[in-house]
C-alpha positions as CSV (number, residue, x, y, z in Angstrom):
1,M,24.7,198.3,212.2
2,K,22.7,196.4,214.8
3,N,23.0,192.7,215.3
4,L,19.8,190.6,215.2
5,T,19.4,187.4,217.1
6,L,17.1,184.7,215.8
7,K,15.6,182.0,217.9
8,K,16.1,178.3,216.9
9,V,12.5,177.9,215.8
10,A,12.7,180.9,213.5
11,I,15.9,179.7,211.9
12,G,14.3,176.4,211.2
13,L,11.3,177.9,209.5
14,L,13.5,180.2,207.3
15,L,15.6,177.2,206.2
16,A,12.4,175.2,205.4
17,G,11.2,178.1,203.2
18,Y,8.4,179.1,205.6
19,S,7.6,182.6,207.0
20,I,5.7,183.6,210.0
21,S,2.4,185.3,209.2
22,G,0.2,186.9,211.7
23,A,-0.5,184.9,214.8
24,Y,0.1,181.4,213.3
25,A,3.4,179.6,212.8
26,A,4.0,176.0,211.5
27,N,6.4,174.0,213.6
28,S,6.4,170.5,211.8
29,I,6.6,168.9,208.3
30,T,5.3,165.6,207.1
31,T,6.8,163.7,204.2
32,G,5.4,161.2,201.8
33,I,5.1,157.5,202.7
34,I,8.5,155.9,203.4
35,K,9.5,153.4,200.7
36,G,11.5,150.3,201.0
37,R,12.9,147.9,198.4
38,A,10.8,145.4,196.4
39,P,11.2,141.7,197.1
40,L,12.8,139.2,194.8
41,V,12.9,135.4,194.5
42,N,16.2,133.4,194.8
43,A,16.8,129.7,194.0
44,K,17.4,127.5,197.1
45,N,21.0,127.0,196.2
46,K,21.9,130.7,196.6
47,T,23.8,130.7,199.9
48,T,23.6,134.4,200.2
49,A,20.8,136.6,199.1
50,V,21.0,138.0,195.5
51,Y,19.2,141.4,195.2
52,D,19.8,142.1,191.5
53,K,18.6,138.9,189.8
54,N,15.7,136.5,190.3
55,S,16.0,132.8,190.2
56,I,14.1,129.6,191.2
57,T,14.7,126.0,192.0
58,V,12.9,123.3,189.9
59,K,12.4,119.7,190.9
60,L,10.8,117.0,188.8
61,F,9.0,113.8,189.9
62,D,7.8,110.9,187.8
63,K,4.3,109.3,188.0
64,N,5.4,107.2,191.0
65,D,6.7,110.3,192.8
66,N,10.4,109.4,192.3
67,A,12.7,112.4,192.0
68,V,14.1,112.8,188.5
69,A,17.5,114.6,188.3
70,Q,18.2,113.7,184.7
71,A,16.2,112.5,181.7
72,N,16.1,112.7,177.9
73,T,12.4,113.5,177.8
74,V,9.7,114.4,180.3
75,T,6.2,113.1,179.6
76,N,2.7,114.1,180.6
77,G,1.9,112.9,184.1
78,Y,5.2,114.1,185.6
79,K,5.1,116.6,188.4
80,I,7.0,119.9,188.4
81,R,7.7,121.6,191.7
82,I,9.0,125.2,192.0
83,Y,10.9,126.2,195.1
84,F,12.3,129.6,196.0
85,N,13.4,132.0,198.8
86,V,11.8,135.4,199.0
87,V,14.6,137.9,199.6
88,D,14.1,141.5,200.7
89,Q,16.8,144.1,201.5
90,D,14.5,145.5,204.2
91,G,14.0,142.2,205.9
92,D,10.3,141.9,205.0
93,K,9.1,138.2,205.0
94,D,6.5,136.1,203.2
95,S,5.0,134.0,205.9
96,L,1.6,133.4,204.2
97,Q,2.8,131.7,201.0
98,L,1.7,134.7,199.1
99,T,4.5,134.2,196.5
100,A,3.8,130.5,196.0
101,K,0.1,131.3,195.3
102,T,1.1,133.5,192.4
103,I,2.9,130.7,190.5
104,K,1.4,129.7,187.2
105,F,2.6,127.3,184.5
106,G,2.3,128.1,180.8
107,Y,2.4,126.0,177.7
108,N,1.2,125.7,174.1
109,K,-2.0,123.8,174.6
110,L,-2.9,121.2,171.9
111,K,-6.6,121.8,171.1
112,Q,-9.1,119.3,169.7
113,D,-8.5,120.5,166.1
114,R,-4.7,120.0,166.5
115,S,-4.0,123.8,166.6
116,R,-2.2,125.3,169.6
117,E,-3.0,128.1,172.0
118,F,-0.7,129.4,174.7
119,V,-2.3,129.2,178.1
120,W,-1.4,129.9,181.7
121,V,-2.8,127.7,184.5
122,A,-2.5,128.0,188.2
123,S,-0.5,125.2,189.9
124,G,-3.5,124.1,192.0
125,S,-1.2,122.7,194.7
126,V,0.8,124.8,197.1
127,G,2.7,123.3,200.0
128,T,5.7,123.4,202.3
129,D,8.2,120.6,202.9
130,N,11.8,120.4,204.2
131,D,13.0,122.5,201.3
132,G,10.5,125.3,201.9
133,D,7.4,126.6,200.1
134,Y,6.6,125.2,196.7
135,A,4.0,125.1,194.0
136,Q,3.4,121.8,192.2
137,W,1.8,121.1,188.9
138,I,1.1,117.8,187.0
139,I,1.8,118.1,183.3
140,P,-1.4,117.4,181.3
141,Q,-1.7,115.5,178.1
142,D,-2.5,118.6,176.1
143,A,1.0,119.9,176.9
144,V,2.6,117.2,174.8
145,G,4.9,118.8,172.3
146,S,5.3,122.1,174.2
147,H,7.9,123.6,176.4
148,I,6.8,124.5,179.9
149,Y,7.1,128.0,181.3
150,Y,6.5,129.4,184.8
151,E,5.6,132.8,186.2
152,I,6.0,134.0,189.7
153,L,5.5,137.3,191.6
154,A,7.5,138.0,194.8
155,N,5.3,139.1,197.7
156,T,5.9,139.9,201.4
157,D,3.4,140.2,204.2
158,F,4.2,143.9,204.7
159,G,6.4,146.6,203.2
160,N,6.2,149.4,200.7
161,P,6.3,147.9,198.2
162,S,5.2,144.5,199.4
163,V,4.9,143.2,195.9
164,A,7.5,143.1,193.1
165,S,6.7,145.4,190.1
166,Q,7.1,142.7,187.5
167,Y,6.5,139.0,187.1
168,V,9.5,136.6,186.8
169,Y,9.2,134.0,184.0
170,G,11.1,131.5,182.0
171,D,11.4,127.9,180.7
172,V,11.4,125.6,183.7
173,F,14.1,123.3,182.2
174,K,16.5,126.0,181.1
175,S,19.2,127.6,183.2
176,D,19.3,131.0,181.3
177,D,18.5,134.2,183.2
178,A,14.9,134.6,184.2
179,G,12.9,137.1,182.2
180,L,10.6,139.9,183.5
181,K,7.1,140.8,182.3
182,D,4.5,143.4,183.3
183,N,1.3,141.3,183.5
184,S,0.2,137.9,184.5
185,G,-0.9,135.8,181.6
186,D,1.2,137.6,179.0
187,T,2.6,135.2,176.4
188,P,6.4,134.8,176.8
189,A,8.1,137.4,174.7
190,A,11.4,135.4,174.6
191,T,12.4,131.8,174.5
192,N,15.9,132.2,175.8
193,V,14.8,132.7,179.4
194,G,14.9,130.2,182.1
195,S,15.1,129.6,185.8
196,G,18.1,131.8,186.4
197,S,19.7,128.9,188.2
198,T,21.5,125.6,187.7
199,D,19.3,124.2,190.5
200,I,17.1,122.4,188.0
201,P,16.9,118.8,186.5
202,S,19.0,118.1,183.4
203,I,16.6,117.5,180.6
204,T,17.9,116.8,177.1
205,N,14.7,117.6,175.2
206,G,12.6,120.3,176.8
207,E,9.5,119.4,174.8
208,I,7.0,117.3,176.6
209,G,6.7,113.7,175.3
210,L,3.6,111.5,175.3
211,D,3.2,109.0,178.0
212,S,2.1,105.7,176.4
213,D,0.1,104.8,179.5
214,S,-2.1,107.9,179.1
215,Y,-4.2,106.6,176.2
216,T,-5.6,103.3,174.8
217,I,-6.0,102.2,171.2
218,E,-8.9,100.0,170.1
219,L,-9.7,98.7,166.6
220,Y,-13.2,98.7,165.1
221,A,-14.9,97.5,162.0
222,I,-16.4,100.6,160.3
223,S,-18.6,101.7,157.5
224,V,-18.2,104.8,155.4
225,N,-21.1,106.6,153.9
226,S,-20.5,110.0,152.0
227,G,-17.4,110.5,154.0
228,V,-19.0,109.9,157.4
229,I,-17.5,107.1,159.4
230,T,-19.7,104.8,161.6
231,Y,-17.9,102.6,164.2
232,S,-19.2,99.2,165.1
233,A,-20.6,98.8,168.6
234,N,-17.8,96.6,169.8
235,S,-14.0,96.8,169.3
236,I,-12.0,93.9,167.9
237,G,-10.1,91.9,170.5
238,A,-6.6,90.4,170.2
239,N,-8.1,87.0,169.5
240,D,-10.7,88.3,167.0
241,S,-10.1,87.7,163.3
242,P,-10.6,90.6,160.8
243,V,-12.4,89.7,157.6
244,V,-11.3,90.2,154.0
245,G,-13.1,93.1,152.3
246,L,-14.1,94.9,155.5
247,L,-12.9,98.3,156.6
248,Y,-11.2,98.9,160.0
249,A,-10.3,102.0,161.9
250,P,-8.6,102.7,165.3
251,K,-10.0,104.9,168.1
252,V,-7.7,106.4,170.6
253,T,-9.1,107.4,174.0
254,S,-7.4,109.4,176.7
255,T,-7.0,107.7,180.1
256,E,-6.6,111.1,181.8
257,I,-9.8,112.7,180.5
258,T,-12.9,110.6,180.8
259,N,-14.1,109.2,177.5
260,A,-12.1,111.8,175.6
261,D,-11.6,110.7,172.0
262,I,-8.1,112.0,170.9
263,T,-7.8,110.0,167.7
264,N,-7.2,113.1,165.6
265,Q,-4.0,113.8,167.6
266,F,-2.4,110.8,165.9
267,K,-1.4,109.4,162.6
268,F,-1.6,105.7,161.8
269,E,0.6,103.1,160.0
270,W,-0.9,99.8,159.1
271,N,1.0,96.5,158.8
272,L,0.4,92.8,158.1
273,V,2.5,90.9,160.6
274,D,3.2,87.4,162.1
275,F,2.3,85.3,159.1
276,T,1.5,81.9,160.6
277,T,2.7,78.8,158.8
278,N,0.9,75.4,159.1
279,R,-2.5,77.2,159.6
280,Q,-5.0,74.8,158.2
281,D,-7.2,77.6,156.8
282,I,-4.2,78.8,154.7
283,V,-2.1,75.7,154.0
284,N,-4.2,72.6,153.0
285,S,-2.9,69.5,154.7
286,G,-3.9,67.5,151.7
287,Q,-1.4,69.1,149.4
288,P,1.5,67.0,148.0
289,A,4.4,66.5,150.3
290,N,6.8,68.3,147.9
291,V,4.9,71.6,148.1
292,P,6.9,73.9,150.4
293,T,5.3,75.4,153.5
294,P,4.8,79.1,152.8
295,S,6.8,81.7,154.7
296,Q,6.0,85.3,154.2
297,P,7.7,88.4,155.7
298,D,5.8,91.2,157.5
299,I,4.4,93.8,155.1
300,T,4.7,97.4,156.5
301,Q,3.3,100.7,155.5
302,L,0.1,99.4,153.8
303,D,-1.8,101.8,151.7
304,A,-4.4,103.1,154.0
305,V,-7.0,106.0,153.6
306,N,-6.5,109.5,154.9
307,A,-9.9,110.7,156.2
308,R,-11.8,112.7,158.8
309,Q,-13.6,111.1,161.7
310,S,-16.5,113.5,161.3
311,S,-17.6,116.3,159.0
312,G,-15.4,119.3,159.4
313,G,-12.9,117.4,161.4
314,Q,-9.1,117.3,160.8
315,Q,-7.7,115.1,158.1
316,I,-6.1,112.0,159.8
317,E,-3.3,110.2,158.1
318,G,-4.1,106.5,157.6
319,L,-7.3,106.6,159.5
320,Y,-8.8,103.4,158.0
321,Y,-7.8,100.4,156.0
322,Q,-9.7,97.9,153.9
323,I,-8.4,94.4,153.8
324,P,-8.2,93.6,150.1
325,V,-9.7,90.6,148.3
326,N,-8.1,88.4,145.6
327,G,-4.6,88.9,147.0
328,L,-4.2,92.5,145.9
329,V,-2.2,93.8,148.9
330,S,-0.7,97.2,148.3
331,A,2.1,98.9,150.3
332,N,4.0,102.1,149.6
333,G,2.0,102.5,146.5
334,Q,2.9,99.1,145.0
335,T,1.2,95.7,144.8
336,V,3.0,93.2,147.0
337,Q,4.0,90.2,144.9
338,N,4.2,86.4,145.6
339,L,1.7,86.3,148.4
340,V,0.2,82.9,149.0
341,A,-3.4,84.2,149.8
342,G,-3.2,87.9,149.9
343,A,-3.7,89.2,153.5
344,Q,-5.0,85.9,154.7
345,G,-2.9,84.3,157.3
346,Y,-1.5,87.6,158.6
347,K,-2.4,89.6,161.7
348,L,-3.5,93.2,161.2
349,K,-1.5,95.7,163.2
350,V,-1.9,99.5,163.4
351,I,0.6,101.8,165.0
352,A,-0.3,105.2,166.3
353,S,2.2,108.1,166.5
354,E,1.7,111.8,167.3
355,A,0.5,113.9,164.5
356,T,2.0,117.2,163.6
357,P,0.0,120.1,165.0
358,T,-1.6,122.4,162.5
359,N,0.3,125.5,163.8
Protein backbone atom coordinates (compact mmCIF):
# COMPACT_ATOMS: atom_id res chain seq x y z
CA MET A 1 0.00 0.00 0.00
CA LYS A 2 1.36 3.37 -1.00
CA ASN A 3 1.51 6.30 1.40
CA LEU A 4 -0.09 9.55 0.27
CA THR A 5 1.23 12.92 1.43
CA LEU A 6 -1.27 15.83 1.61
CA LYS A 7 -0.21 19.44 1.64
CA LYS A 8 -1.34 21.73 4.47
CA VAL A 9 -3.82 23.59 2.30
CA ALA A 10 -5.51 20.40 1.20
CA ILE A 11 -5.77 19.13 4.77
CA GLY A 12 -7.42 22.41 5.79
CA LEU A 13 -9.95 22.18 3.02
CA LEU A 14 -10.86 18.61 3.85
CA LEU A 15 -11.35 19.46 7.50
CA ALA A 16 -13.58 22.41 6.57
CA GLY A 17 -15.77 20.13 4.45
CA TYR A 18 -14.60 21.52 1.14
CA SER A 19 -13.30 19.69 -1.93
CA ILE A 20 -11.15 20.82 -4.80
CA SER A 21 -13.05 20.97 -8.03
CA GLY A 22 -11.44 21.69 -11.34
CA ALA A 23 -9.06 24.58 -11.45
CA TYR A 24 -10.67 26.54 -8.52
CA ALA A 25 -9.93 26.14 -4.80
CA ALA A 26 -11.31 28.20 -1.78
CA ASN A 27 -8.63 29.24 0.67
CA SER A 28 -10.68 31.33 3.25
CA ILE A 29 -13.92 31.36 5.24
CA THR A 30 -15.92 34.32 6.61
CA THR A 31 -18.12 34.06 9.69
CA GLY A 32 -21.18 36.00 10.72
CA ILE A 33 -20.83 39.35 12.54
CA ILE A 34 -19.02 39.03 15.85
CA LYS A 35 -21.34 39.60 18.81
CA GLY A 36 -20.60 41.11 22.16
CA ARG A 37 -22.71 41.41 25.28
CA ALA A 38 -25.60 43.84 25.76
CA PRO A 39 -25.19 46.78 28.16
CA LEU A 40 -26.99 47.15 31.49
CA VAL A 41 -27.57 49.99 33.95
CA ASN A 42 -26.25 49.97 37.53
CA ALA A 43 -27.07 52.24 40.45
CA LYS A 44 -24.34 54.68 41.42
CA ASN A 45 -23.74 52.89 44.73
CA LYS A 46 -22.61 49.69 42.99
CA THR A 47 -18.84 49.71 43.63
CA THR A 48 -18.26 46.91 41.12
CA ALA A 49 -20.18 46.33 37.92
CA VAL A 50 -23.15 43.96 38.14
CA TYR A 51 -23.84 42.16 34.87
CA ASP A 52 -26.88 40.08 35.77
CA LYS A 53 -29.21 42.72 37.27
CA ASN A 54 -30.23 46.25 36.40
CA SER A 55 -30.57 49.03 38.96
CA ILE A 56 -30.77 52.81 39.16
CA THR A 57 -30.22 55.63 41.64
CA VAL A 58 -33.11 57.98 42.43
CA LYS A 59 -32.73 61.44 43.96
CA LEU A 60 -35.55 63.74 45.02
CA PHE A 61 -35.66 67.54 45.30
CA ASP A 62 -38.39 69.78 46.67
CA LYS A 63 -39.75 72.92 44.99
CA ASN A 64 -36.82 74.93 46.33
CA ASP A 65 -34.30 72.43 44.94
CA ASN A 66 -33.41 71.08 48.37
CA ALA A 67 -32.42 67.41 48.36
CA VAL A 68 -34.99 65.19 50.11
CA ALA A 69 -33.64 61.97 51.61
CA GLN A 70 -36.73 61.05 53.62
CA ALA A 71 -40.39 62.11 53.56
CA ASN A 72 -43.85 60.85 54.37
CA THR A 73 -45.40 62.08 51.13
CA VAL A 74 -44.10 63.61 47.91
CA THR A 75 -46.25 66.28 46.24
CA ASN A 76 -46.58 67.63 42.75
CA GLY A 77 -43.87 70.16 42.00
CA TYR A 78 -41.08 67.95 43.39
CA LYS A 79 -38.27 66.93 41.03
CA ILE A 80 -37.13 63.34 40.46
CA ARG A 81 -33.66 62.63 39.11
CA ILE A 82 -32.53 59.23 37.86
CA TYR A 83 -28.80 58.47 37.82
CA PHE A 84 -27.04 55.33 36.59
CA ASN A 85 -23.85 53.80 35.27
CA VAL A 86 -23.91 52.01 31.94
CA VAL A 87 -21.95 48.77 32.37
CA ASP A 88 -20.85 46.55 29.50
CA GLN A 89 -18.72 43.41 29.74
CA ASP A 90 -17.01 44.29 26.47
CA GLY A 91 -16.02 47.75 27.65
CA ASP A 92 -18.39 49.65 25.36
CA LYS A 93 -19.23 53.16 26.59
CA ASP A 94 -22.15 55.61 26.44
CA SER A 95 -20.48 58.97 25.91
CA LEU A 96 -23.45 60.61 24.14
CA GLN A 97 -26.06 60.33 26.91
CA LEU A 98 -27.99 57.90 24.75
CA THR A 99 -29.25 55.99 27.78
CA ALA A 100 -30.37 59.10 29.66
CA LYS A 101 -32.40 60.20 26.64
CA THR A 102 -34.46 56.99 26.75
CA ILE A 103 -35.75 57.63 30.28
CA LYS A 104 -39.49 58.14 30.62
CA PHE A 105 -41.72 58.54 33.64
CA GLY A 106 -45.10 56.85 33.90
CA TYR A 107 -48.13 57.51 36.08
CA ASN A 108 -51.90 57.19 36.25
CA LYS A 109 -52.92 60.56 34.87
CA LEU A 110 -55.99 62.14 36.44
CA LYS A 111 -58.16 63.40 33.59
CA GLN A 112 -60.71 66.21 33.61
CA ASP A 113 -63.60 63.76 34.14
CA ARG A 114 -61.73 62.33 37.18
CA SER A 115 -60.99 59.05 35.40
CA ARG A 116 -57.38 57.86 35.12
CA GLU A 117 -55.24 56.84 32.18
CA PHE A 118 -51.71 55.44 32.43
CA VAL A 119 -49.28 57.57 30.43
CA TRP A 120 -45.53 57.70 29.81
CA VAL A 121 -43.82 61.05 29.36
CA ALA A 122 -40.25 61.94 28.43
CA SER A 123 -38.25 63.58 31.18
CA GLY A 124 -37.63 66.68 29.09
CA SER A 125 -34.42 67.41 30.97
CA VAL A 126 -31.16 65.49 30.58
CA GLY A 127 -27.92 66.64 32.14
CA THR A 128 -24.64 65.75 33.82
CA ASP A 129 -23.36 66.77 37.23
CA ASN A 130 -20.76 65.47 39.70
CA ASP A 131 -22.79 62.28 40.10
CA GLY A 132 -22.91 61.57 36.36
CA ASP A 133 -25.60 61.55 33.69
CA TYR A 134 -29.19 61.98 34.81
CA ALA A 135 -32.71 62.62 33.60
CA GLN A 136 -34.91 64.98 35.63
CA TRP A 137 -38.70 65.29 35.73
CA ILE A 138 -41.02 67.63 37.63
CA ILE A 139 -44.06 65.82 39.01
CA PRO A 140 -47.21 67.39 37.48
CA GLN A 141 -50.49 68.09 39.23
CA ASP A 142 -52.35 65.39 37.30
CA ALA A 143 -50.05 62.76 38.86
CA VAL A 144 -51.58 63.35 42.30
CA GLY A 145 -52.82 60.06 43.75
CA SER A 146 -50.59 57.93 41.52
CA HIS A 147 -47.34 56.05 42.00
CA ILE A 148 -44.49 57.08 39.70
CA TYR A 149 -42.69 54.61 37.42
CA TYR A 150 -39.60 54.91 35.26
CA GLU A 151 -38.37 53.13 32.14
CA ILE A 152 -34.83 53.15 30.78
CA LEU A 153 -33.01 51.38 27.94
CA ALA A 154 -29.24 50.87 28.22
CA ASN A 155 -27.28 52.11 25.18
CA THR A 156 -23.64 52.35 24.14
CA ASP A 157 -22.02 54.34 21.34
CA PHE A 158 -20.83 51.19 19.55
CA GLY A 159 -21.10 47.44 19.98
CA ASN A 160 -23.08 44.48 18.78
CA PRO A 161 -25.48 44.80 20.42
CA SER A 162 -25.19 48.45 21.36
CA VAL A 163 -28.70 48.49 22.81
CA ALA A 164 -30.22 46.28 25.51
CA SER A 165 -32.97 43.95 24.32
CA GLN A 166 -35.50 45.03 26.98
CA TYR A 167 -36.53 48.14 28.84
CA VAL A 168 -35.86 48.32 32.58
CA TYR A 169 -38.76 49.67 34.64
CA GLY A 170 -40.11 50.00 38.16
CA ASP A 171 -41.58 52.21 40.87
CA VAL A 172 -39.10 55.02 41.56
CA PHE A 173 -39.66 54.89 45.33
CA LYS A 174 -39.37 51.11 45.77
CA SER A 175 -36.17 49.13 46.27
CA ASP A 176 -37.55 45.88 44.78
CA ASP A 177 -35.77 44.33 41.81
CA ALA A 178 -36.30 46.20 38.57
CA GLY A 179 -38.62 44.69 36.00
CA LEU A 180 -38.10 44.11 32.28
CA LYS A 181 -40.48 44.80 29.40
CA ASP A 182 -40.23 44.50 25.65
CA ASN A 183 -41.63 47.82 24.45
CA SER A 184 -41.45 51.45 25.45
CA GLY A 185 -44.81 52.70 26.62
CA ASP A 186 -46.15 49.35 27.80
CA THR A 187 -48.23 49.75 30.96
CA PRO A 188 -46.37 48.20 33.90
CA ALA A 189 -47.37 44.56 34.22
CA ALA A 190 -46.29 44.35 37.86
CA THR A 191 -46.42 46.66 40.87
CA ASN A 192 -43.76 44.89 42.95
CA VAL A 193 -40.92 46.23 40.82
CA GLY A 194 -38.62 49.03 41.81
CA SER A 195 -35.23 50.63 41.35
CA GLY A 196 -33.29 47.45 42.08
CA SER A 197 -31.33 49.49 44.61
CA THR A 198 -31.41 51.00 48.08
CA ASP A 199 -29.90 54.16 46.58
CA ILE A 200 -33.28 55.95 46.66
CA PRO A 201 -35.07 58.34 49.04
CA SER A 202 -37.11 56.83 51.86
CA ILE A 203 -40.74 57.67 51.14
CA THR A 204 -43.44 56.36 53.48
CA ASN A 205 -46.34 56.78 51.06
CA GLY A 206 -45.46 56.30 47.40
CA GLU A 207 -48.64 57.98 46.15
CA ILE A 208 -48.15 61.58 45.09
CA GLY A 209 -49.89 64.10 47.34
CA LEU A 210 -51.38 67.45 46.37
CA ASP A 211 -49.32 70.58 46.92
CA SER A 212 -51.60 73.15 48.53
CA ASP A 213 -49.67 75.92 46.76
CA SER A 214 -50.54 74.54 43.34
CA TYR A 215 -54.16 75.73 43.31
CA THR A 216 -56.34 78.57 44.56
CA ILE A 217 -59.92 78.54 45.88
CA GLU A 218 -62.33 81.41 45.32
CA LEU A 219 -65.95 81.74 46.41
CA TYR A 220 -68.69 83.09 44.14
CA ALA A 221 -72.34 83.93 44.38
CA ILE A 222 -74.14 81.76 41.83
CA SER A 223 -77.50 81.16 40.20
CA VAL A 224 -78.83 77.76 39.18
CA ASN A 225 -81.25 77.38 36.28
CA SER A 226 -82.33 73.89 35.14
CA GLY A 227 -79.20 72.44 36.70
CA VAL A 228 -76.88 74.89 34.97
CA ILE A 229 -74.68 76.94 37.31
CA THR A 230 -73.79 80.54 36.45
CA TYR A 231 -71.02 82.17 38.48
CA SER A 232 -71.09 85.86 39.31
CA ALA A 233 -68.49 88.03 37.65
CA ASN A 234 -66.45 88.67 40.78
CA SER A 235 -65.40 86.41 43.61
CA ILE A 236 -66.16 87.16 47.25
CA GLY A 237 -63.25 88.52 49.22
CA ALA A 238 -62.33 87.76 52.82
CA ASN A 239 -63.97 90.99 53.96
CA ASP A 240 -67.14 90.63 51.87
CA SER A 241 -70.35 89.53 53.58
CA PRO A 242 -72.46 86.73 52.08
CA VAL A 243 -76.21 87.35 52.14
CA VAL A 244 -78.97 85.20 53.59
CA GLY A 245 -80.96 83.38 50.92
CA LEU A 246 -78.28 83.46 48.21
CA LEU A 247 -76.36 80.52 46.76
CA TYR A 248 -72.58 80.24 46.84
CA ALA A 249 -70.09 77.91 45.16
CA PRO A 250 -66.29 77.62 45.09
CA LYS A 251 -64.10 77.52 42.04
CA VAL A 252 -60.67 75.88 42.18
CA THR A 253 -58.03 77.00 39.69
CA SER A 254 -54.65 75.40 39.05
CA THR A 255 -51.59 77.61 39.44
CA GLU A 256 -49.56 75.18 37.31
CA ILE A 257 -51.83 75.24 34.27
CA THR A 258 -52.98 78.68 33.11
CA ASN A 259 -56.68 79.30 33.87
CA ALA A 260 -57.35 75.57 34.33
CA ASP A 261 -60.55 75.03 36.30
CA ILE A 262 -59.98 71.89 38.40
CA THR A 263 -63.03 72.23 40.67
CA ASN A 264 -64.29 68.78 39.73
CA GLN A 265 -61.18 67.17 41.20
CA PHE A 266 -62.36 68.17 44.68
CA LYS A 267 -65.19 67.67 47.12
CA PHE A 268 -66.33 70.40 49.49
CA GLU A 269 -67.37 70.74 53.10
CA TRP A 270 -69.23 73.85 54.26
CA ASN A 271 -69.03 75.32 57.77
CA LEU A 272 -70.28 78.30 59.75
CA VAL A 273 -67.41 79.57 61.87
CA ASP A 274 -66.17 82.39 64.11
CA PHE A 275 -69.49 83.60 65.47
CA THR A 276 -68.82 87.14 66.57
CA THR A 277 -70.28 88.39 69.85
CA ASN A 278 -71.12 92.06 70.39
CA ARG A 279 -71.80 92.57 66.69
CA GLN A 280 -74.36 95.38 66.58
CA ASP A 281 -76.18 93.83 63.64
CA ILE A 282 -76.70 90.67 65.71
CA VAL A 283 -76.86 91.84 69.32
CA ASN A 284 -78.94 94.95 69.88
CA SER A 285 -77.19 97.28 72.29
CA GLY A 286 -80.56 98.49 73.54
CA GLN A 287 -81.56 95.14 75.04
CA PRO A 288 -81.87 94.83 78.84
CA ALA A 289 -78.62 94.35 80.74
CA ASN A 290 -79.70 90.95 82.06
CA VAL A 291 -79.93 89.44 78.55
CA PRO A 292 -76.77 87.30 78.09
CA THR A 293 -74.40 87.96 75.21
CA PRO A 294 -74.90 85.08 72.75
CA SER A 295 -72.05 82.63 72.23
CA GLN A 296 -72.43 79.99 69.55
CA PRO A 297 -70.05 77.20 68.51
CA ASP A 298 -68.93 76.53 64.94
CA ILE A 299 -71.33 74.47 62.86
CA THR A 300 -69.59 71.93 60.64
CA GLN A 301 -70.72 69.74 57.76
CA LEU A 302 -73.59 71.90 56.62
CA ASP A 303 -76.08 70.28 54.28
CA ALA A 304 -74.83 71.43 50.88
CA VAL A 305 -75.93 70.41 47.38
CA ASN A 306 -74.16 67.81 45.25
CA ALA A 307 -74.21 69.05 41.67
CA ARG A 308 -72.44 69.31 38.33
CA GLN A 309 -70.63 72.42 37.20
CA SER A 310 -71.87 71.91 33.66
CA SER A 311 -74.17 69.62 31.70
CA GLY A 312 -72.59 66.19 31.39
CA GLY A 313 -69.91 66.99 33.96
CA GLN A 314 -68.99 64.95 36.99
CA GLN A 315 -71.13 65.10 40.12
CA ILE A 316 -69.27 67.19 42.70
CA GLU A 317 -69.88 66.58 46.38
CA GLY A 318 -71.03 69.72 48.18
CA LEU A 319 -70.62 71.99 45.18
CA TYR A 320 -72.88 74.79 46.42
CA TYR A 321 -74.64 75.99 49.54
CA GLN A 322 -77.63 78.25 50.12
CA ILE A 323 -77.57 80.36 53.27
CA PRO A 324 -80.95 79.63 54.87
CA VAL A 325 -83.49 82.20 56.01
CA ASN A 326 -85.52 82.20 59.24
CA GLY A 327 -82.80 80.47 61.20
CA LEU A 328 -83.27 77.04 59.57
CA VAL A 329 -79.64 75.95 59.53
CA SER A 330 -79.19 72.26 58.79
CA ALA A 331 -76.07 70.16 59.30
CA ASN A 332 -75.61 66.40 59.02
CA GLY A 333 -79.27 66.12 58.02
CA GLN A 334 -80.60 67.78 61.16
CA THR A 335 -81.78 71.29 62.00
CA VAL A 336 -79.39 73.08 64.32
CA GLN A 337 -81.19 74.20 67.48
CA ASN A 338 -80.89 77.30 69.68
CA LEU A 339 -79.35 79.64 67.14
CA VAL A 340 -79.74 83.32 67.91
CA ALA A 341 -80.31 84.42 64.31
CA GLY A 342 -79.69 81.42 62.12
CA ALA A 343 -76.51 81.79 60.07
CA GLN A 344 -76.32 85.52 60.74
CA GLY A 345 -73.22 86.51 62.68
CA TYR A 346 -71.16 83.60 61.38
CA LYS A 347 -68.54 83.51 58.65
CA LEU A 348 -68.99 81.10 55.78
CA LYS A 349 -66.10 78.66 55.28
CA VAL A 350 -65.66 76.04 52.57
CA ILE A 351 -62.99 73.35 52.72
CA ALA A 352 -61.74 71.57 49.59
CA SER A 353 -60.28 68.06 49.65
CA GLU A 354 -59.33 65.68 46.86
CA ALA A 355 -62.23 63.77 45.37
CA THR A 356 -61.99 60.05 44.72
CA PRO A 357 -61.23 59.29 41.05
CA THR A 358 -63.94 57.50 39.11
CA ASN A 359 -61.65 54.53 38.37
